N, C-alpha and C positions, 0 to 999 in steps of 0.2 A: 499484332497491333504495332503501328508505327509510333515514333516519338512525335506527339502533337504539341509539345511545348516548344515555344520559340527560343527558350533560353537553354536548350540542350537537355531538357529532362527535369523541369521543375516538379518537385513532389507536392502533392496536395497537402493542405494545412489541416487545421483542426475541424472537427464536426461543428457545423453551425446550423444545420437543419436536419431534423430526423422525425420519424414517426413510429408510434407504438400501437399495434393492434388496429390499424386504420381500416375501417369498414364502411362500405356504402351499399345500402339496400334501396331498391325501387319497388314500389307496390307493396301489397300486404296479402296475407293468407296464401292461398294456392298460387296467386299470380306474383308472389314476391320473387324478385331476382336479386341475388347477391353479386353486385358488379365488382366489388373489391372486398376481399375476405381476410381480415386480420393481418394486414401487411405491415411489416417492419422494414425500415430502410434508414440509411444515414448518408448525408451529403457533406463532403469536406470542401473547404475553400480551395478554389483553383482546379477542382476536379472536373473531368468530363465523364458523365454517366449516360448510359443508354438504357432505356426501358423498352424491351423488345417483346412483341407479341402480335398475333393475328388480330383481325377485327373481332371485337367482342371479348377480348382478353381482359379488359379492364384498365388498360394503360392510360387511355385518355381521361377516364373517370378519375383515376389516381392523380393525374396532372391537374385536373380542375379542382380537386380538393386541396392540393398543395397551393394552388393559386388563390384559393378562397372563393372560387366561383360556385362550388358545391360544398354543403356542410356534411361532415362525416356522420354516419349513423352511430358509429362507436369509434373509440380510439382517440388518439390525440397527436397533434403536431407540435414539436418543440422547436422554437426558433431562437437562436442566439442564447441558449441556456434556459429559456422560459417557455412555459406552455403558451402557444400562440393564442392571442386574444384579438379577434377582429369583430367584436360584438357591436361596435358603433362605426358609423361612416368615417369618422376621423381616424380611428385605429386601423380600419381597413385601408384607407388612403396611405397611411404611414407605412403599412406593410407592403403595399404595392410600389412604394418608392424603392424598395429593396429587391422586389421580385417582379419580373416582367415576363412576357411570353411572345413568341412568334407562332402563328397558327398556319396550317397547311393551305387554307383558302384565303389568299390576300384580298379577294373581292368582298368578303364578308367582314374584314377587319376594320375597314375605314367607314367613317360617317360620310355618306354620299354628298352631304351638303357642305362639307369642309374641304377647302382647297389645300394643296400641298403645303402652302405657306402656314396655314393654320395648324395643320398636323404637326409640323416642326415647332411652331411657336408654343404649342401646348407643352412640349418637352421642356422648353426654357422656363415656362411658368412653373412646371413641376419641380425643376431644379431650384428655382427661387424658394420654393417651400422647404427645401432641404438646406437653405442658407448657404448655397454654393455661389452666390453672387449674381444669380440670374435676374433678380428683381431690380437691380440698379444699372443694368446695362443700357447703353444708348441704342437707338434704332440701328445704327451702323454695326455695333458690336453684335447685336442679335442676328443680323443678316450674315455676319461673318461666321458665327457659330453654325448657322444653317448651311452655309456654303461648305464649311469644313466637313460637316457630317455627310453631305452629299458626295464630296470628293473622296471620302473614305471608302464609299461603296461604288466608286467610278461612275458617278452621276454628276451632271452639271446643274446646279441649282437654277441657273438662268433658264434652262430648258424645261424645268418643272414648274417654276413659279407661275402662279395664277391659273394652274390647271387643277382639275379634280382628279383624284386617284383613278377613277374609272377610265380616264383618258390615257392612262399609262398601260404599258404591257404588263403581263403577269410577272416577268422577271424584274421590271422596274419597280413594281409594287413590293415585291419581296425585298429588293435592295433598300427601298424607302423604309421598310420595317426595321431593317438592320441599322439604317441611319438613325432612326429613333432610339434604338438601344445604345448606339454610340454616344448619343447626347445624354441619355438618362443614366448610363453607367450603373445598372443594378448589380447587386451582389450575386443574384441568381437569374439565369435566363432559362426558361422552359421552351424548347423548340419542338413543337408538335408537327411532325412530318413536314418540315419547312421547305423541302425540295420536291415534293411529290407531284406538283402541278407545273413543273418547268422542264425544259429539255435538258439532256445529259450535260451539255457544255455549260449551261447556266447553273446546273446543279453543282458541278465541281467548283465553280466560281463562288457560289453562295456559301458552300462549306468552308472554303478557304477564308472567306471574309469572317465567318463566325469564329474560326480558330484564331485568326489574327486579332479579332476583337477580344477574345478570351485573354490573349497575351498582353494586349495593350492596356486593359483596365482590370486585370487580375480577377476575371469573372468566372463563376462556375456555370457550366452548361449542362442541362439535362435534356437529352434527345429522346423524344417519343417516336418510335419507329417500328415498322414491320420488317425492316431490312437488316438481317443479321450480319450481312457482309459489311454494311456501313457501320454497324455497331462495333464490329471488330476493328475496323480501320481507325476509328476516331476515339475510342473509349478507354478510360482508365478502369472503370468498373461497369459491369453489365448485370442487369436484372432481367430475367426472362419470366414473363407472365403468361399464365394459362387459366382461363375461367376464374379470374379474380385473385388467383394465388401466385405468389412468387415461387416458381419451381426450380429456379437455378439462379445463383448469384456468385460473383467473384470477379477477379480481374478478367480482362478480355481473354487472356490466354487460358485461364482456368475454366471460364464458362463456355468458351467456344471451341478451343482446341482440345479440351479434356472434359466434355460434358458428362454429367451423371444422369440428368433427366431424360426420359424417353422423348418428351416433347421437344427438348432442345435438339436431340439427335434427329428428330423428324424434320424440324425446321432446316437443319443443316443439309439433310438429305434432299430437300426441295430446291436447293441452290444449284443451278446448272454449273457444270465444270467443263471448261473448254478443252481439257485434255482427255475427256471421256466421251464416248459416243452417246448421243442423246436417244433415249428410247421414247419416241413419240406415241407409241401404241399403248403405253402403260397408263396414260391419263384417263 
């Protein structure tokens, strides 16, 4: 794992979000599926975490429960020292002011009827709800905020203004999502395969932007990924999931360089190594 902190190795702070016995079941009787099975985890301020697993491992279901998009079947989430309560729309909105997400498919993230200007203006409205001064800004000040957010992700607001998100490229839409996060400045960002639909060059740029954003606003990032190499490269802490269970956890070095789980060893064995001959007949 490389040093991902811009200040030369900032150490994560105290635990501010955790889970105990988190479980999610779908269906009943013989058709019941346990997607997440009694999972425990802890997230520290300023930390970069990766939750790694293949399709069907339960990692995205876990992320949706943390976001409040799915209710747990059992267990609890503790946020800032208290059991999370998102039982009303107002409490859920307050929770979402602190926790945001970037999803792998940018095309399904945006309301197709809202132009880019409205997407960014919504962030300013949400900020005003947190008493950060957004409610009393002049029109010029609001546009300056939107321009600065676009500039952070190497976009020009003037070239995006009055366009619908579907008129942008996939890379531009991913950058626009990061611009939103730059404006909202949540305490926790959940990034669910945020680079899976873009080319390799854009992928590196998006990752660099996310890490820069983490340092700029002291944000915690949880990556949901199937890419164990990416997890090692960016993470302070790694959780490996298989069939709804966490089968390996620890620092990036502990979990990936010194794995104990057979599942983790198999994931590592599936990663091609450029210094070894590839056996294409074993597939």
